[in-house]
C-alpha positions in Angstrom: -8.7 -17.4 29.1 -12.5 -16.7 30.3 -14.5 -13.8 28.7 -15.1 -12.8 32.6 -11.6 -11.8 32.8 -11.1 -10.6 29.3 -14.6 -9.1 28.1 -14.9 -8.5 24.3 -13.4 -5.7 22.7 -16.0 -2.7 22.7 -13.4 0.5 22.0 -10.2 1.1 20.3 -7.8 3.6 19.7 -6.3 3.5 15.9 -2.8 5.2 15.3 -2.4 6.6 12.0 -5.1 8.3 9.4 -3.6 7.3 6.3 -5.0 4.2 4.3 -5.5 1.4 7.0 -6.6 3.6 10.0 -9.7 4.8 8.6 -10.9 1.6 7.0 -10.2 -0.4 10.1 -12.1 2.3 12.1 -15.2 2.1 9.9 -15.2 -1.9 9.6 -15.0 -1.7 13.6 -17.9 0.5 13.8 -19.6 -1.5 11.2 -18.6 -4.4 13.9 -20.2 -2.6 16.5 -17.2 -1.2 18.2 -16.3 2.4 18.7 -12.9 3.8 17.4 -11.1 6.8 17.2 -8.4 7.6 15.0 -5.1 9.7 15.9 -3.1 11.2 13.7 0.4 12.7 14.0 0.1 15.4 11.4 -1.9 18.1 12.0 -4.6 17.9 9.3 -5.7 15.4 6.4 -3.0 14.6 4.2 -4.6 15.5 1.1 -1.6 17.1 -0.6 0.6 14.6 -1.0 1.8 13.6 -4.3 1.9 10.5 -6.3 -0.5 7.9 -7.2 -1.0 4.0 -6.0 -2.9 1.0 -7.9 -6.0 -0.9 -6.0 -6.0 -4.3 -7.2 -9.6 -6.2 -7.7 -9.0 -7.6 -4.2 -8.5 -4.3 -2.7 -11.6 -2.9 -4.1 -14.1 -5.5 -3.1 -12.6 -5.2 0.6 -13.6 -1.2 -0.1 -17.2 -2.9 -1.1 -17.6 -3.7 2.4 -17.4 -0.4 4.1 -19.4 1.5 0.9 -16.1 3.1 0.0 -15.4 1.4 -3.5 -17.5 3.6 -5.8 -15.8 6.7 -4.5 -12.5 5.4 -5.6 -13.6 4.2 -8.8 -15.0 7.9 -9.7 -11.4 9.3 -8.8 -9.5 6.5 -10.4 -8.2 5.7 -13.8 -9.0 1.9 -14.6 -6.0 -0.1 -16.1 -7.5 -2.8 -18.5 -4.3 -4.3 -20.1 -0.5 -4.2 -19.3 2.7 -4.4 -21.1 6.2 -5.4 -20.6 8.7 -3.5 -22.2 12.6 -4.8 -22.5 14.3 -2.8 -25.0 12.3 -2.8 -28.3 10.4 -5.9 -27.2 7.3 -5.4 -26.0 5.0 -7.8 -25.1 1.3 -7.8 -23.7 0.9 -9.4 -20.4 -2.2 -11.6 -19.9 -4.9 -10.5 -17.7 -7.7 -12.2 -15.6 -10.7 -13.4 -16.8 -13.7 -11.6 -15.2 -12.1 -9.6 -12.6 -12.5 -5.8 -12.8 -9.7 -3.2 -13.7 -6.8 -2.1 -11.8 -7.9 1.2 -10.4 -5.1 3.8 -10.3 -5.7 6.4 -7.7 -4.2 9.8 -6.5 -2.6 8.9 -2.6 -4.1 12.4 -1.5 -7.6 11.6 -2.8 -7.4 7.8 -1.5 -6.6 9.6 2.0 -9.7 11.8 1.6 -12.4 9.4 0.3 -11.2 7.1 3.4 -11.6 9.5 5.6 -14.7 10.8 4.5 -16.4 7.3 4.6 -15.2 6.9 8.1 -16.4 10.3 9.1 -19.7 9.8 7.5 -19.6 6.3 9.4 -19.8 8.0 12.8 -15.5 7.8 13.3 -14.2 10.4 15.2 -10.4 12.0 14.1 -7.8 13.6 16.1 -5.0 15.3 14.3 -1.7 16.6 15.5 -1.6 13.3 18.2 1.9 11.8 17.9 2.0 8.8 19.9 4.8 8.7 22.1 4.1 5.3 24.3 1.5 3.3 25.9 0.3 1.7 29.1 -1.2 -1.6 29.5 -4.1 -2.8 32.3 -5.8 -5.6 33.0 -8.8 -4.4 31.0 -7.6 -1.4 28.5 -4.4 -0.2 26.9 -4.0 3.8 27.7 -1.9 5.9 24.8 0.2 9.1 25.5 0.7 11.6 23.3 3.3 14.3 22.9 1.4 16.8 23.6 0.6 15.6 27.3 -3.0 14.2 26.1 -3.8 10.6 26.6 -6.7 8.2 25.5 -7.8 4.9 26.8 -9.7 1.7 25.4 -9.9 -1.7 25.0 -7.4 -2.1 22.4 -4.8 0.0 20.4 -3.9 -0.5 16.9 -1.0 0.5 15.2 -1.8 1.7 11.5 1.2 4.1 11.7 3.1 2.9 8.5 6.5 1.7 7.8 7.9 3.6 10.8 5.5 2.5 13.3 6.0 3.4 16.8 3.5 1.1 17.7 5.8 -1.7 16.2 8.5 -0.6 18.7 6.3 -0.8 21.3 4.9 -4.4 20.6 8.6 -5.6 20.2 11.9 -2.9 21.2 13.7 -5.4 18.5 11.2 -5.6 15.7 12.7 -5.2 12.4 12.2 -1.8 10.5 11.3 -1.3 7.1 13.9 -2.4 4.5 15.1 0.0 1.6 14.8 -1.4 -2.0 17.6 0.3 -3.3 15.2 3.1 -5.3 14.0 6.0 -5.0 10.2 6.7 -6.8 9.3 9.8 -8.3 6.3 10.5 -10.7 5.8 12.8 -13.5 2.9 14.3 -15.8 3.3 15.5 -19.6 0.8 16.2 -22.1 0.3 13.6 -24.9 1.9 14.2 -28.3 1.8 12.1 -31.6 4.9 10.7 -30.5 3.9 10.3 -27.1 0.3 9.1 -26.9 -0.2 5.5 -25.2 -3.4 3.6 -25.6 -6.0 4.6 -23.2 -6.3 1.9 -20.1 -3.1 0.0 -20.9 0.2 0.8 -18.6 3.5 -0.3 -19.7 6.2 -1.7 -17.5 9.6 -0.7 -19.1 13.2 -1.5 -18.6 15.5 1.1 -19.6 19.2 1.0 -19.8 19.9 2.0 -16.5 16.6 2.0 -14.5 12.9 0.6 -14.5 9.7 2.8 -15.3 6.1 2.5 -15.9 3.8 4.6 -17.6 -0.1 5.2 -18.9 -2.7 7.7 -20.1 -4.8 8.9 -17.3 -8.6 10.2 -18.1 -7.7 13.7 -18.5 -5.5 12.5 -21.4 -2.4 13.5 -20.0 0.4 10.7 -19.7 1.8 9.9 -16.1 4.9 8.1 -15.6 7.1 6.8 -12.3 10.3 6.5 -12.4 12.3 4.0 -10.1 15.5 5.5 -9.7 18.5 3.3 -8.4 20.2 4.6 -5.2 22.8 3.1 -2.9 22.0 6.1 -0.7 19.0 6.1 1.1 16.9 9.3 1.6 13.9 10.1 3.7 11.0 11.6 2.0 12.0 14.7 3.5 15.7 14.3 2.6 14.8 13.8 -1.0 12.0 16.9 -1.2 14.9 19.1 0.3 16.6 18.5 -3.1 15.4 20.9 -6.2 13.0 19.5 -8.6 15.2 20.7 -11.0 18.3 19.0 -9.8 16.4 16.0 -9.9 15.2 16.1 -13.4 18.6 16.4 -14.4 19.2 13.3 -12.9 16.6 11.4 -14.3 16.8 12.8 -17.8 20.4 11.5 -17.7 19.0 8.0 -16.4 16.7 7.9 -19.3 18.6 9.3 -22.1 18.5 6.7 -24.8 15.5 5.1 -23.7 12.0 5.5 -25.5 9.8 6.9 -24.4 11.5 7.2 -21.0 13.8 10.0 -22.8 10.8 12.0 -24.2 9.2 11.6 -20.4 11.9 12.8 -18.8 12.4 15.8 -21.1 9.1 16.9 -21.1 8.5 16.7 -17.3 8.6 20.4 -15.5 9.6 20.6 -12.0 6.1 22.0 -11.5 4.9 18.3 -12.6 7.1 16.3 -10.8 6.1 14.4 -7.8 9.0 13.2 -5.5 7.3 10.2 -3.8 10.4 8.6 -1.9 12.5 5.5 -1.3 10.9 2.3 -1.9 10.4 0.5 1.1 9.8 -3.1 1.7 8.8 -5.0 5.1 10.7 -8.1 6.1 8.7 -10.5 8.2 7.9 -9.1 11.3 8.1 -11.7 14.2 5.1 -10.2 16.3 1.9 -8.9 15.1 0.5 -8.3 18.5 1.1 -8.2 22.1 -1.2 -7.9 24.8 -4.1 -5.0 23.9 -1.6 -3.9 20.8 -1.7 -5.1 17.0 -0.4 -3.8 14.0 -2.1 -3.4 10.6 -1.3 -2.1 7.2 2.1 -1.0 6.5 2.9 -1.0 10.2 3.3 -4.7 9.8 3.7 -6.0 5.9 4.7 -3.3 3.5 5.4 -5.0 0.2 7.3 -3.3 -2.1 5.4 -1.4 -5.1 6.2 -3.8 -7.4 3.5 -6.0 -6.3 0.5 -3.4 -6.9 -0.9 -4.8 -3.7 0.3 -2.6 -0.7 -2.6 -0.4 -0.4 -4.9 -3.5 -1.1 -3.5 -5.8 1.7 -3.7 -3.1 4.2 -7.2 -2.6 3.0 -8.0 -6.4 3.4 -6.0 -6.7 6.8 -7.9 -3.9 8.3 -11.2 -5.8 7.5 -10.3 -8.8 8.8 -8.7 -7.7 11.5 -12.6 -5.8 12.6 -14.1 -9.2 11.7 -12.1 -11.2 14.1 -12.6 -8.3 17.0 -16.2 -8.8 16.0 -16.4 -12.5 16.3 -13.9 -13.6 19.0 -14.5 -13.5 22.4 -11.5 -11.6 23.5 -8.4 -9.4 22.2 -5.6 -12.0 22.3 -7.8 -14.6 20.5 -9.0 -12.2 18.0 -5.3 -11.1 17.4 -4.0 -14.7 16.6 -7.0 -15.6 14.1 -5.9 -12.2 12.7 -2.8 -13.1 12.4 -3.4 -16.5 11.2 -6.0 -15.5 8.6 -3.3 -13.0 7.1 0.4 -13.8 7.8 0.8 -16.4 4.7 -0.6 -14.3 2.4 0.8 -11.2 3.0 4.4 -12.4 3.2 3.8 -14.5 -0.2 2.9 -11.2 -1.9 6.1 -9.4 -0.2 8.4 -12.2 -1.7 6.9 -11.5 -5.0 7.9 -8.0 -4.7 11.5 -8.6 -3.5 12.0 -11.0 -6.5 10.6 -8.0 -9.1 12.5 -5.7 -7.6 15.6 -7.8 -8.0 15.0 -7.4 -11.8 14.3 -3.5 -11.9 17.9 -2.7 -12.5 19.4 -5.7 -14.3 22.7 -4.3 -16.1 23.6 -4.7 -19.4 24.0 -8.7 -19.5 20.7 -8.8 -17.5 19.0 -6.8 -20.0 20.1 -9.2 -22.8 19.0 -12.1 -20.9 15.7 -10.9 -20.3 15.3 -9.8 -24.0 16.4 -13.2 -25.3 14.0 -15.3 -22.0 11.1 -12.8 -22.6 9.5 -15.2 -24.9 10.0 -17.9 -23.3 8.8 -16.7 -20.1 5.4 -15.8 -21.8 5.1 -19.2 -22.7 5.4 -21.1 -19.7 3.8 -18.3 -17.0 0.4 -19.5 -15.4 -1.1 -15.9 -15.0 -4.2 -17.8 -13.5 -2.1 -19.4 -11.2 0.5 -16.6 -10.3 -1.8 -13.9 -10.0 -5.1 -15.4 -9.7 -5.1 -16.1 -5.8 -4.1 -12.3 -5.1 -6.6 -10.5 -7.1 -9.6 -12.9 -6.8 -9.5 -12.9 -3.1 -12.7 -12.0 -0.9 -13.6 -11.5 2.1 -17.0 -13.2 3.6 -18.2 -10.3 6.1 -21.0 -12.2 7.0 -18.7 -15.5 7.7 -18.1 -15.9 11.4 -14.4 -15.8 12.2 -13.2 -18.6 13.7 -9.7 -19.9 13.8 -8.2 -18.3 10.7 -9.4 -20.6 8.3 -13.1 -19.6 7.6 -14.1 -18.1 4.4 -11.6 -15.1 3.1 -8.6 -17.0 4.7 
């Protein structure tokens, strides 16, 4: 297809203002492509609860748009990890010469990414919920529920696991799957009987449910609970249940676990964040169609077990911008972008699915885990398993060609 009939992309509509949206818009602007972000909510989502991990590869990608140091300034670094099954604990190996994982509040991350994008010249429009799109030979027009429209060369769906753009691209596209767990995050004061080593995150397999905990820079202990639940609940539904009721359930679930029982008993309603169902995105057959393309959780949402969800969204945003910068038209750019990203994200998603299956092992499974843990650590090649994930680097200056250049 000639560049005469499909000119190089110069403008983009970005639907979604969470993580991928501001990153891709900032990277596009760096690549010489003007982008505007359209967010359905009326304001920047700063008050949302819970934290998330930014892996070394995600920080490296953020460095390409100048947002890495702002994230580090707000984050708690994790310098080591421990796995605990019953009373048996083992320090997990770590990668040499790789910076620590960073735990940052989701709302803080949204603000940092928004501010960096705005400083770069990206424009944000709030209260714009996408309801449709019309493609022409040289442009695409987005339609919003307030009656407004916007037109650009391409439309990028960065609108999360419930993506409207994904459905516009493919009405038969799969939706996000439910991992069978609801997520909560609590904060308690450290005490003599509850004082984790700073910088150490512990992954604990309790009698009935999995949880993790670490000490924050302010001295408090943060813990995350993955509560098994056959019933799926939206975030709105989960938050409609009083926090005190959830705390009773959490205290019953972690009774007899140490320190899970202490964490649950000492968390107050005011210090509990209900962060909702844990999703995992099945492989999406069509990442793009015509002048529309998906990025971030809209197309790949591994479970939080991977510690890579946000980082993969950031990486994909940078790679999409790079492809749109270098390829002659939208179609070839989208194809190169998918070739660069699909294998990597689907491999990490599969790892997360395997981890999820181990989070609620039951009594027999717990005994097996306890017995097999020493063997597991002897045979595990951590560098091979995690090195490729965390050492991933994008060469922004390299020309994106066919999806096989450096960083792919």
